[in-house]
C-alpha positions as CSV (number, residue, x, y, z in Angstrom):
1,X,18.0,-17.6,3.4
2,X,16.4,-20.9,2.2
3,X,14.0,-21.4,-1.0
4,X,11.0,-23.3,-1.1
5,X,9.0,-24.0,-4.4
6,X,5.4,-24.4,-4.1
7,X,2.7,-25.4,-6.5
8,X,-0.1,-22.9,-7.1
9,X,-3.3,-24.5,-5.9
10,X,-6.4,-24.1,-7.9
11,X,-9.0,-22.6,-5.9
12,X,-12.4,-21.4,-6.6
13,X,-11.5,-17.6,-5.6
14,X,-15.1,-16.6,-5.3
15,X,-15.4,-18.6,-2.1
16,X,-12.5,-16.7,-0.5
17,X,-13.1,-13.0,-1.7
18,X,-14.3,-10.7,1.1
19,X,-14.4,-13.7,3.7
20,X,-12.5,-13.8,6.8
21,X,-9.1,-15.4,6.6
22,X,-8.7,-18.5,8.9
23,X,-5.6,-20.5,10.1
24,X,-7.2,-23.6,8.5
25,X,-7.0,-22.1,5.2
26,X,-3.1,-22.8,5.1
27,X,-1.4,-26.0,5.6
28,X,2.1,-24.5,6.8
29,X,3.0,-21.5,8.9
30,X,6.3,-19.7,7.9
31,X,7.9,-18.1,10.7
32,X,11.7,-18.1,9.5
33,X,13.6,-16.4,6.7
34,X,12.3,-17.8,3.2
35,X,11.9,-17.1,-0.5
36,X,8.9,-18.8,-2.0
37,X,9.1,-19.5,-5.6
38,X,6.2,-20.5,-8.0
39,X,7.3,-22.2,-11.3
40,X,10.9,-21.2,-10.4
41,X,10.1,-17.4,-10.0
42,X,10.2,-15.6,-6.7
43,X,7.0,-14.9,-5.5
44,X,7.1,-14.2,-1.8
45,X,10.1,-12.8,0.3
46,X,9.6,-13.2,4.2
47,X,12.1,-11.9,6.6
48,X,11.3,-12.9,10.0
49,X,13.4,-10.6,11.8
50,X,15.1,-7.5,10.4
51,X,18.9,-7.2,11.4
52,X,18.3,-3.5,12.4
53,X,15.1,-3.0,14.5
54,X,13.1,-0.1,13.7
55,X,12.3,1.2,17.2
56,X,11.6,4.8,16.1
57,X,9.0,3.8,13.5
58,X,7.2,1.6,16.1
59,X,7.0,4.3,18.5
60,X,5.6,6.5,15.8
61,X,3.0,4.0,15.0
62,X,1.7,4.2,18.6
63,X,1.5,8.0,18.3
64,X,-0.5,8.2,15.1
65,X,-4.1,9.4,15.2
66,X,-5.9,6.6,13.0
67,X,-9.0,6.8,10.6
68,X,-11.6,4.6,11.3
69,X,-13.9,3.5,8.1
70,X,-16.3,0.9,6.9
71,X,-15.3,-0.9,3.7
72,X,-17.9,-1.8,1.1
73,X,-17.8,-5.5,2.5
74,X,-18.9,-4.1,5.8
75,X,-15.6,-4.6,7.7
76,X,-14.6,-1.9,10.0
77,X,-10.9,-0.8,9.6
78,X,-8.5,1.4,11.5
79,X,-5.8,2.8,9.2
80,X,-3.7,5.8,8.0
81,X,-2.6,6.5,4.4
82,X,0.6,8.1,3.9
83,X,3.0,9.1,0.9
84,X,1.0,10.8,-2.1
85,X,-2.6,10.4,-3.6
86,X,-3.7,10.8,-7.0
87,X,-6.1,13.2,-8.6
88,X,-9.7,12.9,-7.4
89,X,-11.7,14.3,-10.1
90,X,-15.1,13.9,-8.1
91,X,-13.7,15.7,-5.0
92,X,-11.9,18.2,-7.2
93,X,-8.7,17.1,-5.4
94,X,-5.2,17.6,-7.3
95,X,-2.2,15.0,-7.0
96,X,-1.1,15.6,-3.5
97,X,0.6,14.4,-0.4
98,X,-1.6,12.5,2.0
99,X,-3.3,14.7,4.8
100,X,-1.2,12.7,7.3
101,X,1.8,14.7,6.0
102,X,0.7,17.9,7.1
103,X,-1.4,16.7,10.4
104,X,1.4,14.8,12.0
105,X,4.7,15.6,9.7
106,X,7.1,14.1,12.4
107,X,5.4,10.9,12.5
108,X,4.8,11.0,8.7
109,X,8.3,11.4,7.9
110,X,9.5,8.7,10.3
111,X,7.0,6.2,8.4
112,X,8.2,7.5,5.0
113,X,12.0,7.0,5.9
114,X,11.2,3.4,6.2
115,X,10.9,3.1,2.5
116,X,14.6,3.0,2.2
117,X,14.9,-0.1,4.4
118,X,12.0,-1.6,2.3
119,X,13.8,-0.8,-0.9
120,X,17.2,-2.0,0.3
121,X,15.8,-5.3,1.2
122,X,13.9,-5.8,-2.0
123,X,17.0,-5.0,-4.0
124,X,18.9,-7.5,-1.9
125,X,16.5,-10.6,-2.0
126,X,14.9,-9.7,-5.7
127,X,17.3,-7.6,-7.5
128,X,15.7,-8.1,-10.9
129,X,12.2,-7.3,-9.9
130,X,13.4,-4.5,-7.8
131,X,15.2,-2.9,-10.8
132,X,12.4,-3.4,-12.9
133,X,10.0,-1.5,-10.1
134,X,12.4,1.3,-10.0
135,X,12.7,1.6,-13.5
136,X,8.9,2.0,-13.9
137,X,8.7,4.5,-11.1
138,X,11.6,6.7,-12.7
139,X,10.1,6.8,-16.1
140,X,6.4,7.1,-15.2
141,X,6.2,9.0,-12.0
142,X,7.6,12.6,-11.3
143,X,9.9,12.7,-8.5
144,X,7.6,15.1,-6.2
145,X,5.1,12.3,-6.0
146,X,7.8,9.5,-4.9
147,X,8.6,8.7,-1.3
148,X,12.1,10.2,-1.0
149,X,14.3,8.9,-3.9
150,X,12.6,5.5,-3.7
151,X,10.6,3.4,-6.1
152,X,7.5,3.9,-3.8
153,X,4.8,6.4,-4.1
154,X,2.5,5.7,-1.2
155,X,1.6,3.4,1.5
156,X,-1.0,2.4,4.3
157,X,-0.6,1.6,7.9
158,X,-3.1,-0.8,9.3
159,X,-3.8,-1.0,13.1
160,X,-5.3,-4.3,14.4
161,X,-7.1,-5.0,11.1
162,X,-8.1,-8.6,10.3
163,X,-8.4,-7.9,6.7
164,X,-10.7,-10.1,4.8
165,X,-9.3,-12.0,1.4
166,X,-8.8,-9.5,-1.3
167,X,-6.5,-8.4,-4.1
168,X,-4.7,-5.0,-3.9
169,X,-5.9,-2.7,-6.7
170,X,-4.3,0.4,-8.3
171,X,-0.5,-0.6,-7.9
172,X,1.9,-1.0,-10.6
173,X,1.5,-4.3,-12.2
174,X,3.9,-7.2,-12.3
175,X,5.8,-5.8,-9.1
176,X,5.7,-6.1,-5.5
177,X,4.7,-4.4,-2.4
178,X,6.6,-4.5,1.0
179,X,5.0,-5.0,4.2
180,X,6.4,-4.4,7.8
181,X,4.9,-6.1,10.7
182,X,5.0,-5.0,14.4
183,X,3.5,-6.9,17.2
184,X,3.0,-6.6,20.8
185,X,1.3,-9.0,23.0
186,X,-0.5,-10.7,20.0
187,X,-1.4,-14.0,19.0
188,X,-2.4,-14.6,15.5
189,X,-2.7,-12.0,12.8
190,X,-1.0,-14.2,10.4
191,X,-0.7,-13.4,6.6
192,X,-2.8,-16.1,4.8
193,X,-2.0,-16.8,1.0
194,X,-4.4,-19.7,0.3
195,X,-3.3,-20.3,-3.3
196,X,0.1,-21.3,-1.9
197,X,-1.0,-23.2,1.1
198,X,1.1,-21.0,3.2
199,X,0.6,-18.6,6.2
200,X,3.2,-16.3,7.4
201,X,3.7,-15.4,10.9
202,X,4.2,-11.6,10.5
203,X,6.5,-11.6,13.5
204,X,7.5,-8.5,15.1
205,X,10.1,-6.4,13.2
206,X,9.3,-8.8,10.1
207,X,9.2,-7.8,6.3
208,X,7.2,-9.5,3.6
209,X,7.6,-8.5,0.1
210,X,5.1,-9.9,-2.6
211,X,2.7,-8.9,-5.4
212,X,-0.6,-8.4,-3.7
213,X,-2.4,-7.5,-6.9
214,X,-1.4,-11.2,-8.1
215,X,-1.8,-13.0,-4.9
216,X,-5.3,-13.5,-2.8
217,X,-4.3,-12.7,0.9
218,X,-5.9,-11.8,4.1
219,X,-5.2,-11.6,7.7
220,X,-6.3,-14.2,10.2
221,X,-8.0,-13.3,13.7
222,X,-6.0,-10.9,15.9
223,X,-6.0,-12.1,19.6
224,X,-4.9,-9.4,22.3
225,X,-3.0,-11.0,25.1
226,X,-3.2,-7.7,27.0
227,X,-5.5,-4.7,26.8
228,X,-3.0,-2.5,25.1
229,X,-1.7,-5.2,22.6
230,X,-1.1,-4.0,19.3
231,X,-0.5,-5.4,15.6
232,X,0.6,-2.6,12.9
233,X,1.5,-3.2,9.3
234,X,3.1,-0.6,7.4
235,X,2.8,-1.2,3.4
236,X,4.7,0.5,0.6
237,X,3.4,0.3,-2.9
238,X,3.7,2.7,-6.1
239,X,0.4,3.8,-7.6
240,X,-0.3,3.5,-11.1
241,X,-2.8,6.6,-11.1
242,X,0.1,8.8,-10.2
243,X,1.4,8.4,-13.7
244,X,-1.0,11.0,-14.9
245,X,0.0,13.5,-12.5
246,X,1.6,16.9,-13.6
247,X,3.9,19.4,-11.6
248,X,2.6,20.7,-8.3
249,X,2.0,24.1,-10.0
250,X,0.2,22.6,-13.0
251,X,-2.1,20.4,-10.7
252,X,-3.2,23.6,-8.8
253,X,-3.8,25.4,-12.0
254,X,-6.0,22.6,-13.4
255,X,-7.8,22.7,-10.0
256,X,-8.5,26.3,-10.2
257,X,-9.6,26.0,-13.9
258,X,-12.2,23.3,-12.8
259,X,-13.5,25.4,-9.9
260,X,-13.8,28.6,-12.2
261,X,-15.8,26.4,-14.6
262,X,-18.1,25.1,-11.9
263,X,-18.9,28.5,-10.6
264,X,-19.5,30.0,-14.1
265,X,-22.0,27.3,-14.8
266,X,-23.6,27.7,-11.6
267,X,-24.1,31.3,-12.1
268,X,-25.6,30.5,-15.7
269,X,-22.7,32.2,-17.4
270,X,-20.6,30.9,-20.3
271,X,-16.9,30.1,-19.6
272,X,-14.2,31.9,-21.3
273,X,-13.5,28.8,-23.6
274,X,-17.2,28.6,-24.6
275,X,-17.2,32.4,-25.6
276,X,-14.0,31.9,-27.6
277,X,-15.6,29.1,-29.6
278,X,-18.3,31.4,-30.5
279,X,-16.2,33.8,-32.1
280,X,-16.4,33.4,-35.9
281,X,-13.5,32.2,-37.8
282,X,-12.0,34.3,-40.4
């Protein structure tokens, strides 16, 4: 794999954030295996064609029932979250497996198993960063909230999503995410990283490893060449909020305690804790 050193472009990022990505935003389209370095440090690993094709994964992607939502910037996206989700206090949800795991367990397991391929390539092409990433996961995240025995905790599948420019949020800092891409009868749909002046072809069965929290990125327009054409990306990452998760039993106990407190307050009753605080201290 060849290495290309690039200089970081000084851009006014406010002009890029939340706008559509265009092929004119980069000078060079990368369509072969390459390691991109910035200041001598590995920043982006692009593997144009995986040696072992993930046909089972692609077939599973075509069977998944995706969710459609509208982002705050107005963009309608079709996607599916997998792996594990952090505690949601507002909705009274504990740390838990994504709903996809119970709705379509066979497909979820096939998607999750690709984490081992992602980690293998990560360790092969950027071993120092991969080891740092794994050590952080091992130290901070309970094993029940990790995908298998890998460093990754969670992920998202994007289906034909021309994502606007953005930075990823909520992941471990200073490490990378791993993104598989699959294409059938698609033109465009390139990953644009304007600060590097590069676009990445995201070929069928490709893998891109980079820090999406540090590098602004977006997806150029996706052009269908046939009615059933499809572009999927499967992104693996590690969520920082999962550092706060307790054991499964403790998470359920926390949930029940919060629910009980809510019901007591709703009924105008004092909670057990409040009653205990009223007992005079001897």
